[in-house]
N, C-alpha and C positions, 0 to 999 in steps of 0.2 A: 665834903660830905659823902659818905658811902651808905650802902644798904644797912650796914651795922651801926651807923651813928657817925657823929663828927669825929674828926681826927683827935680833937681835944678830949672828947669823951672816952675814946679808946685808949688814949695815952694815960688817962686817969685810973685805969684798971690796974690794981696792984699785984694780982696773982692769977693763977689759972682758975681758981674757983670763981673769982669775980668775973672772969671772961666767960666761963660757962654760964653763969647766971645771966649775964648780959645777952648772950646768944639765945638762950632759952626765952628771954623776954622778947627778942626780935621775932622768934618763931611764933610766939603767941600773938604778936601784933599782926604778922602775915596771915595767920590762920583766921583771926577776927576779921581782917579786911577781906579775905577771900569769901567768908560767909556773907558779908555785906554785899559784895559784888555779885555773888550767886543769887542773892535775894533780889537785887535790882534786875538781873537778867531774867529771873523767873517771872517777875511782875510784868515784864513786857509781853509774856504769853498767857498769864493767868487771867487777864481781864480782856477777852476779845471784844472788838467793837460790835455793838448791836446795830442792826440796820435792816433795811427792807428795799425791795425793788417794785416798781410800778410800771406796767406796760401802758403807754399813753394812748389816747384816742386817735393820734395821728397814724397809728400802725395800720397797714393795709394787708399784711400777710397773715396767714393762720399761725397761731402760736400755742405752745404749751410751756408752762412755767413750773420749775421746781426751785425752792429756796430754803436756805438754812437760817436759823435764828441770828447768826452773826452777820447776815447780809449777803453771804455767798449765794449764787444762783446759777441755774442753767436755763436757757430759753431755746426751745426747738422752734424752727420756723419753716414754712413751706407755702407754695402756691401752685395750683395746677389748672389744667384745662385752658392754658394760655394760647391765644390765637393772634394776638396783636402785640406790637412793641410794648414792653412793660417798663414801668418805673415805680418800683414798690419800696415800701418803707417799714422798718422795724424801729420803733422809738421807745426808749425806756428811761426811767429815772432811778438812780441808786442813791441812797442816803449815806453811803460810806465809800471810801476809796479802796482800791485794790488792784488786782491784775486781771486783765481780760484777754480772752482768746476766741477767735472767730473762724468758722469754717462754713463755706457755701459751695454747693455743687449742683451740677446738672447731669442728667443721664439721657441717653437716646438709644434706640434700637438700631439705627443706621445713620451714618453721616449724611447730612442733607435730607434726612427723612422727614416725615410729617411731624414727628415729636422731637426733632433736634433743636433744643433750646441752647442759646449761647449768650453768655454775659458780655455786654459791651463795657460795663463799668460796675465795680463794687467798691463803695467808699464808706468809711467810718468817720462820722462827724461828731464833734463835741468838745467840751460841754456847750450846750446851746444857752443863750443865743450867741451869735458872733463866733461860731465854732471854727476850729481848725479842721482840716480834712486829711485823712490818711487813706491811701490806696490799699485795698486788699488784693494782693497780687495772685496770679495763677501760680500753682506749684510746678515743680519740674516734671511731675508725672501727669500733668493735666493734658488732655487731648480734646479734639473737637467732639468726640463721642461722649467722653466723660470728663467734664471740666471741673476742676477743683480750685477754689480760691481760699487762701488761708492768711490770717493775721496772727503772727506768733504772740507770745505773752507780752502784753503792753500795759504799763501802769496808767491808771486813770484816777481822778479825784471824784468826789461825790458830785452829782450833777445829772443833767439830761443829755442823752446820747442818741444818735440816729445812725442806723445802718441802711444805706441806700443801694438798692439792687436794680440795675438797668440792663436791658438786653432785648433779644429778639427770639421768639419761639418759632417752632415749625408751623405748619398749617393747621395742626390740630393736636390737642392733648400735650402741649408743652408744659413743662414743670421744672421747679427747682426746689431746693431745701437746704437746711443747714442748722447750725447751732451757735449759740453765744454762751461761753462758760466764763464765770467771774468768781474769783476767790477774794474775799474781803480781807482787809488788813493792810496797813501801810508797811513798806519795807523799812526795817529799823535803820536809824541813822548810824553812820560809821562809828560815832562815839559810843552808841549803845552796843553795837557789835563788839567793839574793843573791850568794854567793861565786861560783857558776858564771856568773851574768850579768856580774859585775864582771870575772871572768877572761876570758870571751870578748870583752867590750868592750875591755879593755886590750890583749889580743892583736891585736884588729882595729885598734886605734889604732896599735900598734907596727908592724904590717905596712904600714899606709898610710904611716907615717913613713919607711919604708925607701926610698920613692921620692924623698925629698929628702935633703939632707946631714944627717948625724946631729949635727954640731956646729952650735950656734946661731951664725948669722952676723948681723952688724949692717950696716945700710945705711951 
């Protein structure tokens, strides 16, 4: 079996005209399949998931929320005037899966000064209950004066999640802040990616073929 048919079918072609007709039939079949594959690929993006996010009552930090109809959102969080060891929580529920990114930071005017706040631990837990825990590590450019913790793009499912921030402030006016950014939508399965790539490739091939005659000509 080849792209152009079975060996028996090819052997049954009596002349050049029959072969041209056969090849043009194969071309039409490829073009039709390409359109179907392109349609399948397009459908993966044409109907985005609808979702929402809710900041739960367990949250202890100050928050701002922006969200899109598809369930994507960004949450800004902060707390200030800290004078004691802190253990703060940002907890939210998302109704769709997607990719999340987290940034948390502290700033101070002087190392060891009255407003020098330091994280001892920043963890991301979920989905609740019985959640797993991911450490949000310090970045390479983090210092005692300006500490930065970052969780790179991480896939999550729908559910309830908690960001836990622990640390020590200075003697007065300690503060921290950060953001949680979420983009809704599952990553397409490998088979879906393959269908879309084949579809786009075949359509590209057929579009280039339009510049020449569609019937196969022999010298």
